[in-house]
C-alpha positions as CSV (number, residue, x, y, z in Angstrom):
1,M,0.0,0.0,0.0
2,S,1.4,3.4,-1.0
3,K,2.1,6.2,1.5
4,Q,-0.8,8.2,-0.1
5,L,-3.2,5.5,0.6
6,A,-1.9,4.8,4.1
7,K,-2.4,8.4,5.1
8,R,-6.1,8.5,4.2
9,S,-8.1,9.2,7.4
10,F,-11.6,9.4,6.1
11,K,-14.0,6.5,5.2
12,F,-16.5,8.3,2.9
13,L,-16.3,10.8,0.0
14,N,-19.0,13.3,-0.9
15,V,-18.7,14.4,-4.5
16,I,-20.6,17.7,-4.9
17,M,-21.3,18.7,-8.4
18,H,-21.7,22.5,-8.8
19,G,-23.0,24.0,-12.0
20,V,-24.3,22.8,-15.4
21,Y,-24.4,19.1,-16.0
22,G,-26.2,16.5,-18.0
23,Y,-25.9,13.0,-16.6
24,A,-26.1,10.2,-19.1
25,L,-27.2,7.0,-17.4
26,N,-26.4,3.7,-19.0
27,S,-26.6,0.6,-16.6
28,K,-24.2,-1.4,-18.8
29,D,-21.3,0.9,-17.8
30,N,-22.2,1.0,-14.0
31,C,-21.6,4.7,-14.0
32,L,-23.1,8.1,-14.6
33,H,-21.5,10.1,-17.4
34,A,-21.5,13.7,-16.2
35,L,-20.9,16.2,-19.1
36,T,-20.7,20.0,-19.0
37,P,-20.6,22.4,-22.0
38,A,-17.7,24.7,-22.7
39,L,-19.2,28.1,-21.8
40,F,-17.7,31.5,-21.1
41,P,-17.1,32.7,-18.3
42,H,-17.6,29.3,-16.4
43,V,-14.9,28.0,-14.2
44,Y,-14.0,24.3,-14.4
45,S,-12.1,22.8,-11.5
46,A,-11.8,20.1,-8.9
47,R,-11.6,21.7,-5.4
48,N,-11.5,20.9,-1.7
49,Y,-13.8,23.9,-1.0
50,G,-17.2,24.9,-2.2
51,A,-19.0,28.3,-2.2
52,T,-17.0,29.8,0.7
53,Q,-13.2,30.2,0.5
54,N,-11.8,30.5,4.0
55,S,-8.7,28.5,4.6
56,S,-5.0,28.3,3.7
57,T,-5.6,24.7,2.7
58,D,-8.0,25.6,-0.1
59,H,-6.8,24.0,-3.3
60,S,-8.2,24.0,-6.9
61,V,-7.2,22.1,-10.0
62,P,-8.4,23.1,-13.5
63,L,-10.4,20.5,-15.5
64,H,-10.6,19.9,-19.2
65,G,-11.0,16.6,-21.1
66,D,-12.5,13.4,-19.7
67,Y,-11.9,11.7,-16.3
68,T,-13.0,8.8,-14.2
69,L,-13.3,8.8,-10.4
70,T,-11.3,6.0,-8.9
71,G,-10.6,4.9,-5.3
72,V,-14.3,4.5,-4.3
73,R,-16.6,1.5,-4.0
74,R,-19.5,1.2,-6.4
75,K,-22.9,-0.3,-6.7
76,R,-24.1,-2.3,-9.6
77,T,-27.4,-0.4,-9.9
78,F,-28.5,3.1,-9.8
79,Q,-32.0,4.0,-8.5
80,I,-33.3,7.4,-9.3
81,C,-34.8,9.0,-6.2
82,A,-37.9,11.3,-6.0
83,G,-37.3,14.9,-7.1
84,T,-34.5,14.0,-9.6
85,P,-34.8,15.9,-12.9
86,S,-34.7,13.0,-15.3
87,L,-35.6,12.3,-18.9
88,P,-36.2,8.9,-20.6
89,G,-33.6,8.9,-23.4
90,E,-35.6,6.6,-25.6
91,S,-38.8,8.6,-25.6
92,C,-36.7,11.8,-26.2
93,K,-35.2,10.2,-29.3
94,I,-31.7,10.8,-28.1
95,K,-29.2,8.7,-30.2
96,H,-25.9,10.5,-29.6
97,C,-24.3,12.5,-26.8
98,D,-21.9,15.4,-27.6
99,Y,-21.5,14.3,-31.2
100,Y,-19.6,17.5,-32.1
101,G,-17.3,17.5,-29.1
102,K,-18.6,20.7,-27.4
103,R,-18.1,19.5,-23.8
104,R,-15.5,21.1,-21.6
105,F,-15.0,18.0,-19.7
106,S,-16.8,14.8,-18.6
107,L,-16.6,12.8,-15.4
108,D,-17.5,9.1,-15.2
109,L,-19.0,8.6,-11.7
110,P,-19.4,5.1,-10.4
111,F,-22.9,4.3,-9.1
112,P,-22.7,5.7,-5.5
113,T,-22.8,3.4,-2.5
114,G,-23.9,5.9,0.2
115,D,-22.3,5.6,3.7
116,G,-24.5,2.9,5.0
117,K,-25.9,5.0,7.8
118,P,-29.6,4.7,8.8
119,K,-31.9,6.9,6.6
120,S,-28.9,8.0,4.4
121,E,-29.1,8.0,0.6
122,P,-26.5,7.2,-2.1
123,Y,-27.0,10.7,-3.5
124,Y,-28.6,14.0,-2.4
125,L,-30.3,16.8,-4.3
126,L,-29.1,20.1,-2.8
127,E,-29.9,23.8,-3.1
128,S,-33.4,23.3,-4.4
129,F,-35.5,26.1,-5.7
130,N,-39.2,26.6,-6.6
131,V,-38.8,27.4,-10.3
132,G,-42.3,26.4,-11.5
133,S,-43.0,25.4,-15.1
134,I,-40.1,27.1,-16.9
135,F,-39.3,24.3,-19.4
136,Q,-40.9,24.0,-22.9
137,G,-40.7,21.4,-25.6
138,L,-41.8,17.8,-26.1
139,A,-39.5,16.6,-23.3
140,A,-40.5,19.3,-20.8
141,S,-43.3,17.7,-18.8
142,T,-41.1,15.5,-16.5
143,L,-38.9,18.4,-15.6
144,N,-41.8,20.7,-15.0
145,N,-43.2,18.1,-12.6
146,V,-40.0,18.7,-10.5
147,G,-40.4,22.5,-10.6
148,K,-41.6,23.1,-7.0
149,S,-38.3,21.8,-5.7
150,F,-35.8,21.8,-8.5
151,P,-32.2,20.9,-7.3
152,S,-29.2,23.1,-8.1
153,L,-26.5,20.6,-7.0
154,F,-26.1,16.8,-6.8
155,C,-24.0,15.2,-4.1
156,F,-22.9,11.6,-4.6
157,V,-21.8,9.7,-1.5
158,Y,-19.2,6.9,-1.7
159,E,-17.4,4.5,0.6
160,V,-13.7,4.9,0.0
161,D,-11.8,1.9,-1.3
162,D,-8.3,1.8,0.3
163,K,-7.0,-0.7,-2.3
164,E,-7.2,1.8,-5.1
165,E,-5.8,5.3,-5.6
166,L,-8.4,8.1,-4.9
167,A,-8.1,10.2,-8.1
168,L,-9.6,11.7,-11.1
169,V,-7.9,9.5,-13.8
170,S,-7.7,10.9,-17.3
171,N,-9.4,8.5,-19.7
172,P,-7.2,6.9,-22.4
173,K,-9.4,8.1,-25.2
174,Q,-9.7,11.9,-25.1
175,P,-11.8,14.3,-27.2
176,I,-10.0,16.6,-29.6
177,I,-7.8,19.0,-27.5
178,R,-8.7,22.6,-28.1
179,A,-6.0,25.2,-29.0
180,G,-3.7,26.0,-26.1
181,Q,-4.7,23.0,-24.0
182,A,-2.4,20.2,-23.0
183,K,-3.5,16.6,-22.7
184,P,-5.2,16.3,-19.3
185,N,-3.3,14.5,-16.6
186,S,-4.7,12.3,-13.8
187,I,-5.3,14.2,-10.6
188,P,-4.5,12.5,-7.2
189,L,-7.1,13.7,-4.7
190,D,-4.5,14.0,-1.9
191,F,-5.5,17.6,-1.3
192,L,-8.9,16.7,0.2
193,V,-9.5,17.9,3.8
194,P,-11.1,15.3,6.1
195,H,-14.1,16.3,8.3
196,G,-14.2,13.4,10.6
197,N,-15.0,10.3,8.6
198,Y,-15.9,12.4,5.5
199,A,-14.1,14.4,2.9
200,N,-15.7,16.6,0.2
201,L,-14.7,16.8,-3.4
202,H,-16.2,19.8,-5.3
203,I,-16.5,19.6,-9.1
204,L,-17.2,23.1,-10.4
205,A,-18.6,23.8,-13.8
206,G,-20.2,27.2,-13.5
207,L,-19.8,30.8,-12.4
208,D,-17.4,31.0,-9.4
209,P,-19.5,31.9,-6.4
210,V,-16.4,33.4,-4.7
211,E,-15.8,35.8,-7.6
212,M,-19.3,36.6,-8.9
213,S,-21.2,39.9,-8.3
214,E,-24.4,40.0,-6.2
215,T,-25.9,42.6,-8.5
216,D,-25.6,40.9,-11.9
217,D,-28.7,39.7,-13.7
218,H,-28.0,36.0,-14.0
219,A,-31.2,34.9,-15.8
220,P,-29.8,35.5,-19.4
221,H,-26.7,33.5,-18.5
222,A,-28.9,30.7,-17.2
223,R,-30.7,30.6,-20.5
224,R,-27.5,30.4,-22.5
225,A,-26.0,27.7,-20.2
226,F,-29.1,25.6,-20.5
227,A,-29.2,25.9,-24.3
228,S,-25.5,24.9,-24.4
229,L,-26.2,21.8,-22.2
230,V,-29.2,20.7,-24.3
231,D,-27.0,21.1,-27.4
232,L,-24.8,18.2,-26.1
233,F,-27.7,15.8,-26.5
234,D,-28.8,14.9,-30.0
235,E,-32.2,16.2,-31.0
236,L,-33.4,16.9,-27.5
237,P,-36.6,18.9,-27.8
238,L,-36.2,21.1,-24.7
239,T,-35.9,24.9,-24.0
240,L,-35.8,27.0,-20.9
241,Q,-38.1,30.0,-20.7
242,I,-37.3,32.1,-17.6
243,P,-39.7,35.1,-17.2
244,D,-38.1,38.6,-17.0
245,G,-37.6,39.5,-13.4
246,F,-37.9,35.9,-12.3
247,T,-36.6,35.1,-8.8
248,P,-36.5,31.5,-7.7
249,Q,-37.5,30.7,-4.2
250,S,-35.1,28.6,-2.1
251,V,-36.5,25.4,-0.7
252,P,-34.9,23.9,2.5
253,V,-33.3,20.5,2.1
254,P,-31.4,18.3,4.5
255,L,-27.6,18.1,4.1
256,P,-25.6,14.9,3.8
257,K,-23.1,14.0,6.6
258,G,-19.9,15.9,6.3
259,V,-21.5,18.8,4.3
260,K,-22.2,22.2,5.7
261,K,-23.9,25.2,4.3
262,G,-20.7,26.9,3.3
263,D,-20.0,24.0,1.0
264,I,-23.0,24.5,-1.2
265,G,-23.9,28.2,-0.7
266,V,-22.8,31.3,1.0
267,D,-23.5,31.1,4.7
268,E,-25.3,34.4,5.0
269,G,-26.9,37.1,3.0
270,P,-28.6,37.3,-0.5
271,R,-25.6,35.7,-2.4
272,S,-26.9,32.2,-1.5
273,L,-29.9,32.9,-3.8
274,H,-27.7,34.4,-6.5
275,Y,-25.3,31.5,-6.2
276,G,-28.0,29.0,-7.0
277,H,-29.4,31.1,-9.8
278,A,-26.0,32.0,-11.3
279,N,-24.9,28.4,-11.4
280,C,-28.0,27.5,-13.4
281,H,-30.1,25.4,-10.9
282,S,-32.5,24.8,-13.8
283,A,-29.7,23.5,-16.1
284,T,-29.2,20.0,-14.7
285,F,-30.9,16.7,-15.6
286,V,-30.3,13.0,-15.9
287,I,-30.8,11.2,-19.3
288,D,-32.0,7.7,-18.3
289,N,-31.0,5.7,-21.3
290,R,-31.1,2.2,-19.9
291,P,-32.1,-0.7,-22.2
292,P,-33.3,-1.1,-24.8
293,A,-31.6,2.2,-26.0
294,K,-27.9,2.8,-26.0
295,L,-26.1,6.1,-25.6
296,Q,-23.1,6.7,-27.8
297,T,-20.4,9.2,-26.9
């Protein structure tokens, strides 16, 4: 066993996904394929801090390309829980995913195990908002049904596997590298900070909550971000129609073990609302493309 593995003092990993993601679910792979579009001025990084930066140990690594999370145990099945924004891939006529290579990065997430605690879940829906029926198109109905408590972030909970390196491993087959970008390297997750038996890995693909302004109107950006995400999925009949002056209402949700308010939103003040809005709470969904359809990437 390597020194890096021997020093690991936590048993469970929370992977908190901030920003704009489409999750392609294919049971054959035993993982969720999380994709995010390349969109200005989004920040793409793996971090040990979330919405609040407050420590000399804060660390952030830029992301581009395709990665797989390793060093965690996995389940063989994935059960979608109530309140998850999900679309049946077959009925949406989706045949290809990111056919033209417009993603900034993808992350293959093994099916989460949870921590085995009573009443705990394999994954959690965080920073929920009442957004109402803001989706239009033939695929909109299932998302509108979630509209009274639409999640902004997903948190996947894993039991750590001490027999494998905990890392974001760069996939052997990579998309075409854009100008000025080097081939992505694997990222050892030795910078994570334990909180008891838990550590939090934050994957950011959105506006940086530490840098953003409280006064900016983020609704136009949310529309662009959603359109860019939908564009990754072949022929998906879905648009976002946010009314002018629209302000989503925050809905209280329980936090997973090891996660505090500062990990997902600013602790105090109006920025918590802006953070959820700016990071496009309405621009996340799961494409459930389990048999008989197959998703090609």
